[in-house]
C-alpha positions in Angstrom: -26.4 -23.8 -34.2 -23.8 -25.9 -36.1 -22.5 -25.5 -39.6 -25.0 -25.5 -42.5 -24.8 -25.7 -46.2 -23.4 -22.2 -46.6 -20.6 -23.0 -44.3 -19.8 -26.2 -46.1 -19.7 -24.4 -49.4 -17.3 -21.8 -48.0 -15.0 -24.5 -46.7 -15.2 -26.5 -50.0 -14.5 -23.3 -52.0 -11.6 -22.4 -49.8 -10.0 -25.9 -50.1 -10.4 -26.0 -53.8 -9.3 -22.4 -54.3 -6.0 -22.7 -52.3 -5.1 -26.0 -53.9 -5.6 -24.5 -57.4 -3.7 -21.4 -56.3 -0.8 -23.6 -55.3 -0.9 -25.5 -58.5 -0.6 -22.2 -60.4 3.1 -22.2 -59.5 3.5 -25.6 -61.3 6.4 -25.4 -63.7 9.2 -27.6 -64.9 11.8 -27.1 -62.1 15.1 -28.2 -63.6 17.3 -27.8 -60.5 17.1 -28.4 -56.8 17.5 -24.7 -56.2 14.4 -23.9 -58.3 12.3 -26.6 -56.6 13.4 -26.1 -53.0 14.5 -22.4 -53.0 12.3 -20.9 -55.8 15.5 -19.5 -57.5 15.9 -16.9 -54.7 13.1 -14.7 -56.2 10.9 -14.4 -53.2 10.7 -10.9 -51.5 11.5 -10.5 -47.8 8.0 -9.7 -46.7 6.6 -12.9 -48.3 9.3 -15.0 -46.6 8.5 -13.2 -43.3 4.8 -14.1 -43.5 5.7 -17.6 -44.6 7.9 -18.0 -41.5 5.0 -16.9 -39.3 2.6 -19.3 -41.1 5.1 -22.2 -40.6 5.6 -21.3 -37.0 2.0 -20.8 -36.0 0.2 -24.0 -37.0 -3.2 -25.4 -36.1 -1.6 -26.1 -32.7 -1.4 -22.3 -32.2 -4.8 -21.5 -33.5 -6.6 -23.9 -31.2 -4.0 -24.5 -28.5 -3.1 -21.0 -27.4 -6.8 -19.9 -26.9 -7.3 -23.1 -24.9 -4.2 -22.3 -22.8 -5.5 -18.8 -22.0 -9.0 -20.2 -21.2 -7.5 -22.7 -18.8 -4.7 -20.5 -17.3 -3.6 -16.9 -18.3 -1.3 -14.9 -20.6 2.0 -16.2 -19.2 2.8 -18.1 -22.5 3.7 -14.7 -24.0 6.9 -14.7 -21.9 8.1 -17.5 -24.2 7.4 -15.3 -27.2 9.6 -12.6 -25.8 12.4 -15.2 -25.9 11.5 -15.9 -29.5 12.5 -12.3 -30.4 15.8 -12.6 -28.6 16.5 -15.9 -30.4 15.9 -14.4 -33.9 18.5 -11.7 -33.1 21.0 -14.4 -32.3 20.2 -16.3 -35.4 20.6 -13.2 -37.6 24.0 -12.4 -36.1 25.5 -15.9 -35.8 24.0 -18.3 -38.4 22.4 -16.3 -41.3 25.8 -15.0 -42.4 27.2 -18.5 -42.5 24.3 -19.7 -44.7 24.9 -16.9 -47.3 28.6 -17.6 -47.7 27.8 -20.3 -50.1 24.9 -21.5 -52.3 23.2 -23.8 -49.8 20.0 -25.8 -50.0 19.9 -27.2 -46.5 21.2 -26.2 -43.1 23.2 -29.5 -42.7 25.6 -28.7 -45.6 27.3 -26.3 -43.2 27.9 -29.2 -40.8 29.6 -31.2 -43.6 32.0 -28.4 -44.4 32.9 -27.8 -40.7 33.0 -31.3 -39.4 32.4 -34.0 -42.0 29.9 -36.3 -43.6 29.2 -38.5 -40.6 27.9 -35.6 -38.4 26.0 -34.1 -41.4 24.1 -37.4 -41.7 23.5 -37.6 -38.0 22.1 -34.0 -37.8 20.1 -34.4 -40.9 18.7 -37.7 -39.7 17.8 -36.2 -36.3 15.9 -33.4 -38.1 14.0 -36.0 -40.2 13.0 -38.1 -37.3 11.9 -35.4 -34.9 10.3 -33.1 -37.4 8.2 -36.0 -38.7 7.2 -36.9 -35.1 6.3 -33.3 -34.2 4.6 -32.7 -37.5 2.4 -35.7 -36.9 1.0 -34.0 -33.8 0.3 -30.9 -35.8 -1.5 -32.8 -38.5 -3.6 -34.5 -35.9 -4.7 -31.1 -34.6 -6.6 -30.9 -37.9 -8.7 -33.9 -36.9 -9.8 -32.1 -33.7 -11.3 -29.2 -35.8 -12.8 -31.4 -38.5 -14.4 -33.7 -36.0 -16.3 -30.8 -34.5 -17.0 -28.9 -37.7 -18.2 -31.8 -39.8 -19.8 -33.8 -37.0 -23.2 -33.9 -38.8 -21.7 -35.1 -42.1 -19.5 -37.7 -40.3 -22.2 -38.7 -37.8 -22.1 -42.4 -38.8 -18.4 -42.7 -38.3 -16.7 -43.3 -35.0 -14.0 -41.0 -33.7 -11.1 -43.0 -35.2 -12.8 -43.0 -38.6 -13.5 -39.3 -38.4 -9.8 -38.6 -37.6 -8.7 -40.7 -40.6 -11.1 -38.9 -42.9 -10.1 -35.4 -41.7 -6.3 -36.0 -41.9 -6.6 -37.7 -45.3 -8.5 -34.7 -46.8 -6.0 -32.1 -45.7 -2.9 -34.2 -46.4 -4.1 -35.0 -50.0 -4.9 -31.4 -50.9 -1.7 -30.0 -49.4 0.4 -32.7 -51.1 -1.1 -31.8 -54.5 0.3 -28.2 -54.7 3.5 -29.0 -52.7 4.3 -31.8 -55.0 3.9 -29.7 -58.1 4.8 -26.2 -57.1 7.8 -26.7 -54.8 8.9 -23.8 -52.5 7.3 -21.1 -54.6 3.9 -22.7 -54.1 4.6 -23.2 -50.4 5.6 -19.6 -49.6 2.8 -17.9 -51.6 0.1 -20.1 -50.3 1.4 -19.5 -46.8 0.9 -15.7 -47.4 -2.7 -16.3 -48.5 -3.5 -18.7 -45.7 -2.0 -16.6 -43.0 -4.0 -13.6 -44.2 -7.2 -15.8 -44.1 -6.7 -17.1 -40.6 -5.7 -13.8 -39.1 -8.7 -12.1 -40.5 -10.9 -15.0 -39.4 -9.5 -14.8 -35.8 -10.2 -11.1 -35.7 -13.7 -11.7 -36.8 -14.2 -14.4 -34.2 -12.8 -12.1 -31.5 -15.2 -9.3 -32.6 -18.1 -11.8 -32.4 -17.3 -12.9 -28.9 -16.8 -9.3 -27.7 -20.3 -8.4 -28.9 -21.9 -11.7 -27.6 -21.0 -10.9 -24.0 -23.5 -8.7 -22.2 -21.8 -5.5 -21.3 -19.1 -5.9 -23.9 -15.5 -5.1 -23.0 -16.2 -3.7 -19.6 -17.7 -7.0 -18.5 -15.0 -9.0 -20.1 -12.3 -7.0 -18.5 -13.8 -7.1 -15.1 -14.4 -10.9 -15.1 -11.1 -11.8 -16.7 -9.2 -9.5 -14.5 -10.8 -11.0 -11.4 -9.9 -14.5 -12.6 -6.3 -13.5 -13.2 -6.5 -14.1 -16.9 -4.4 -11.1 -17.9 -1.4 -12.2 -15.8 1.6 -11.9 -18.1 4.8 -12.1 -15.9 5.8 -14.8 -13.4 9.0 -14.1 -11.6 9.1 -17.4 -9.9 12.6 -19.1 -9.7 11.1 -22.5 -9.5 12.4 -24.4 -12.6 9.4 -26.8 -12.4 7.0 -23.9 -13.4 6.5 -24.1 -17.1 6.0 -20.4 -18.0 8.1 -17.9 -16.0 10.0 -14.8 -17.2 13.3 -16.8 -16.9 12.1 -19.9 -18.7 10.4 -17.7 -21.3 13.3 -15.4 -22.1 16.1 -17.9 -21.7 14.2 -21.0 -22.9 12.4 -19.2 -25.6 15.7 -17.7 -26.9 17.3 -21.1 -27.0 14.2 -22.7 -28.6 14.0 -20.1 -31.4 17.8 -20.1 -32.0 17.5 -23.8 -32.6 14.2 -23.8 -34.6 15.1 -20.9 -36.8 18.8 -21.5 -37.1 19.2 -25.3 -37.4 15.7 -26.6 -38.4 15.4 -27.0 -42.2 11.7 -26.1 -42.0 12.7 -22.4 -41.3 16.2 -22.3 -42.6 15.0 -23.2 -46.1 12.8 -20.1 -46.2 15.8 -17.9 -45.2 17.9 -19.5 -47.9 15.2 -18.7 -50.5 15.6 -14.9 -49.8 17.2 -12.7 -52.4 20.1 -11.7 -50.1 21.5 -12.1 -46.6 20.1 -8.7 -45.6 16.6 -9.6 -46.8 16.8 -12.9 -44.9 17.6 -11.0 -41.7 14.9 -8.5 -42.2 12.4 -11.3 -42.9 13.4 -13.2 -39.7 13.2 -10.2 -37.4 9.9 -9.0 -38.8 8.4 -12.4 -38.4 9.2 -12.2 -34.7 7.3 -9.0 -34.3 4.3 -10.5 -36.2 4.4 -13.7 -34.1 4.3 -11.6 -30.9 1.1 -9.8 -32.0 -0.5 -13.0 -33.4 0.1 -14.9 -30.1 -1.3 -12.0 -28.2 -4.4 -12.1 -30.3 -4.9 -15.8 -29.7 -4.4 -15.4 -26.0 -7.0 -12.6 -26.0 -9.5 -14.9 -27.8 -9.0 -17.4 -25.0 -9.7 -14.8 -22.3 -12.8 -13.7 -24.2 -14.0 -17.3 -24.4 -13.5 -17.8 -20.7 -15.8 -14.9 -19.9 -18.4 -15.9 -22.5 -18.7 -19.4 -21.2 -18.9 -18.2 -17.6 -22.0 -16.2 -18.6 -23.4 -18.5 -21.3 -23.3 -22.2 -20.4 -21.9 -24.4 -23.3 -24.1 -26.9 -25.0 -21.8 -29.7 -24.0 -18.9 -30.0 -21.6 -15.4 -29.6 -23.0 -13.3 -32.8 -22.8 -10.1 -30.8 -23.6 -9.3 -27.1 -23.9 -8.1 -27.6 -27.4 -11.7 -28.0 -28.5 -13.1 -24.7 -27.0 -12.3 -22.4 -29.8 -13.4 -24.7 -32.6 -16.6 -25.5 -30.6 -17.4 -21.8 -30.4 -16.9 -21.3 -34.1 -19.2 -24.1 -35.0 -22.0 -23.3 -32.5 -21.9 -19.5 -32.1 -20.6 -17.8 -35.2 -23.0 -16.7 -37.9 -23.3 -19.0 -40.9 -20.7 -18.2 -43.5 -18.4 -16.7 -41.0 -18.2 -20.0 -39.1 -17.3 -21.8 -42.4 -14.7 -19.1 -43.1 -13.1 -19.6 -39.7 -13.0 -23.4 -40.0 -11.4 -22.8 -43.4 -8.9 -20.4 -41.7 -7.9 -23.1 -39.2 -7.5 -25.6 -42.1 -5.3 -22.9 -43.7 -3.0 -22.9 -40.8 -2.7 -26.7 -41.0 -2.1 -26.8 -44.7 0.6 -24.0 -44.6 2.5 -25.9 -41.9 2.1 -29.3 -43.6 3.3 -28.0 -46.9 6.4 -26.5 -45.2 7.2 -29.7 -43.5 6.8 -31.8 -46.6 9.1 -29.5 -48.6 11.8 -29.4 -45.9 11.7 -33.1 -45.2 12.0 -33.8 -48.9 14.9 -31.3 -49.4 16.9 -32.9 -46.5 16.2 -36.4 -47.8 17.5 -35.6 -51.3 20.3 -33.1 -50.7 21.7 -34.5 -47.5 21.4 -38.2 -48.3 20.6 -39.1 -51.9 22.7 -36.5 -53.7 25.7 -37.3 -51.5 25.7 -40.9 -52.2 24.7 -40.5 -55.9 26.8 -37.5 -56.8 26.6 -38.3 -60.6 22.9 -38.3 -60.7 21.4 -35.7 -62.9 19.5 -32.6 -61.7 16.4 -33.8 -63.5 16.6 -37.1 -61.7 17.0 -35.4 -58.3 14.0 -33.1 -58.9 11.9 -36.2 -59.9 13.0 -38.0 -56.7 12.3 -34.9 -54.6 8.6 -35.1 -55.7 8.6 -38.9 -54.9 10.1 -38.1 -51.4 7.3 -35.6 -50.9 4.7 -38.3 -51.4 6.5 -40.7 -49.1 6.8 -38.2 -46.3 3.1 -37.3 -46.7 2.2 -40.9 -46.2 4.4 -41.2 -43.1 3.0 -38.0 -41.5 -0.5 -39.4 -42.1 0.4 -42.5 -40.1 2.1 -40.5 -37.3 -0.9 -38.2 -37.0 -3.0 -41.2 -36.2 -0.6 -42.2 -33.4 -0.7 -38.7 -32.0 -4.4 -39.2 -31.2 -3.4 -40.7 -27.9 -1.3 -37.8 -26.7 -2.1 -34.9 -24.4 -2.5 -31.2 -25.2 -1.4 -30.8 -28.8 0.5 -27.5 -28.4 2.7 -28.6 -25.6 3.1 -32.1 -26.9 4.4 -30.8 -30.3 6.7 -28.3 -28.7 8.1 -31.0 -26.3 8.9 -33.4 -29.2 10.7 -30.7 -31.2 12.6 -29.4 -28.2 14.1 -32.8 -27.4 16.1 -32.7 -30.7 16.6 -29.0 -30.9 19.0 -29.0 -27.9 21.6 -31.3 -29.4 21.2 -29.7 -32.9 21.9 -26.2 -31.6 24.8 -27.5 -29.5 26.5 -28.9 -32.6 26.0 -25.6 -34.5 27.4 -23.7 -31.5 30.5 -26.0 -31.6 31.0 -25.2 -35.3 30.5 -21.4 -35.0 32.1 -20.6 -31.6 35.1 -22.9 -31.5 38.0 -24.0 -33.8 39.0 -27.0 -31.6 35.9 -29.1 -31.8 36.3 -32.3 -33.9 33.7 -34.4 -35.7 34.2 -37.3 -33.2 33.9 -35.0 -30.2 30.8 -33.2 -31.7 29.1 -36.6 -32.3 29.8 -37.7 -28.7 28.4 -34.4 -27.4 25.3 -34.6 -29.6 24.5 -38.1 -28.4 24.9 -37.0 -24.8 22.8 -33.9 -25.2 20.0 -35.9 -26.9 20.1 -38.6 -24.2 19.8 -35.9 -21.5 16.8 -34.3 -23.2 15.1 -37.7 -23.6 15.6 -38.3 -19.9 14.2 -34.9 -19.0 11.2 -35.4 -21.2 10.2 -39.0 -20.2 11.4 -39.3 -16.6 11.3 -35.9 -15.0 8.8 -33.1 -14.4 11.1 -30.5 -15.9 9.0 -28.4 -18.4 9.8 -28.4 -22.1 10.8 -24.7 -22.0 14.2 -25.8 -20.5 15.0 -28.7 -22.9 16.8 -26.8 -25.6 18.9 -24.8 -23.2 19.9 -27.9 -21.2 20.5 -30.0 -24.3 22.5 -27.4 -26.2 24.7 -26.6 -23.2 25.3 -30.3 -22.5 26.1 -31.0 -26.2 28.5 -28.0 -26.4 30.3 -28.9 -23.1 30.5 -32.6 -23.7 31.5 -32.1 -27.4 34.2 -29.7 -26.6 35.6 -31.8 -23.8 35.5 -35.0 -25.9 37.3 -33.1 -28.7 40.1 -32.2 -26.3 40.4 -35.8 -25.0 40.2 -37.5 -28.4 42.4 -34.9 -30.2 41.6 -32.8 -33.2 41.3 -35.9 -35.4 39.7 -34.4 -38.4 41.3 -32.0 -41.0 37.9 -30.2 -41.1 38.5 -28.1 -37.9 38.8 -24.7 -39.7 36.1 -22.1 -38.9 32.6 -22.9 -40.3 32.3 -21.9 -43.9 29.6 -22.7 -46.3 29.9 -25.4 -49.0 29.0 -24.6 -52.5 26.8 -27.0 -54.5 26.2 -27.5 -58.1 23.1 -25.8 -59.4 
């Protein structure tokens, strides 16, 4: 069937509307706290929904249904670990962040260890977040290439990808540049609402498109093993087992939600420590139900395409859900669903741009230019946002040559998360770790994860656990061997910054 004029109008209206909505928050931010933390005026429920939007990008919207279509529901085991990880972050790290007026996670590292390790951890975040985000931005091109195939018919695949990525990057940059964190969070809330409603509508459509409805779907999917949730295998080479899910998922989320500025910045924008904790835990419950919904969509699509042959063969499972939207949904609803997937992309991209910019200015520029004015720092924050948008655009083009976008993005992030979490564990759990020892441990943990990623068949679900344990053990041992060294070996306390 394909998209028609009505669908294109819906998509255009959405893109224009969300951009204007984000620009509505434009104001003269006079301090870094107002630009990056919205002056701590955001309620917990909005922060919770924003965390969900940042965590579930286009990779999730198109990757998780494709995973269920290709395999089963075992991915949900990882999400169980996500809930455990949030509890750990709430107990161990959130209190540390609210003992001072912080803007980034890596100011804690400076207070506990020193400037060298702060630069190393902040730099690690910048490099790996940019690489992982490039994969997420590329996921947009997969959707646009299918949705706008008619309009972009004269372009080759590379040109279509460039066009798609450029459109979304430019529009997201507009409101992120002007509105700061307030625009990011409130547009996240709107965009999450849109793509959840769109996904529910798509699921309803598939359910009623299958002859026999749910009874047929349940019978076919059950016979194919699509509803399998738990895998008790002890084989570490199996990607999704109960053990890799609960343990690996807990480590992954403790790292991503406790040491990654992308999420930590949202927690720091909360009105209080208690509201930050509530927002974090509530987001875990929401993510569990959202991932379950996407997995169900994948199972529905599996049954549908067993009974109704697709118009074309699927070159990759990431394209199955977008292809159904374009070819099977009623006009108007198809356009809304494409807009919903773009919503997921824009919400995640805006979060990445803001967090990359905040780390660049607070953890690097402000440290080396301590006498610069707040007005100058805010101005440079906007400039940094533009620079990171350009870099992510380039990295997204390189991501075209990767594999399945969901697992590729998680793998890149997990490589860095291991050593980052290990360093924070050294700061929170021990008094004896020194800056030199922690640096040595971090480099060893990062090297181990690079080796696991590039030269072994170990699945990414174990990277964070392996890297953090290696970083902690090597860092603690190196600290004992090299001596305490630094006067900064008191328990981790937050550093106060000028407003």
